[in-house]
C-alpha positions, 0 to 999 in steps of 0.5 A: 595592737597585736605586735605591742601585745606580743612585745609586752608579753615577751618582755614580761616573760624575759624578766620572769625568766631572769628571776627564775634562772637566778632562783635556780642558781641559788637552789643549785648552790645550796644542794647538799649531797652528804646524805643519801635517801632511799625509798623502798616501795614495799606495798605488797611486802606482807602479801609476798611473805605469805605467798612465800610460805604458801606458793598456791596463793600466788594466783589467788586474791589475798590480803593481809591486815587486821579487822581494822585496816588492811596492811596490803593486798597482792596484785590479784586482789587489786584487780577487784579493788582491794587496796592497802589502807582499806578498812578491814570490815570491807575486806572481811565482807569480801572474805565472807563472799569467798573470793578473798583470802585473808591473813592476819598480820604476823610481823614476826615472820 
């Protein structure tokens, strides 16, 4: 009985493998290298700009954003759970507790 089961299983897998190989060949034939896509992860970019302006901020938890939403936080702040996209109210609460340094977004820098 086990021998029959293994043969059936192998046969089904072999059939599926042929289908997948055919699909992969189709996808490969459709590839187009005329365009280049570049993804740059700038998650801590605004925080790095503020640190560039004031190097003493480098080792202190700091965040950049508005009262509605945080744009970014440096890696020191992330150790405390501060994240990009976090509601600004939570960051303000942490700011008033006094371990987080908060900057309003200044896009013109």
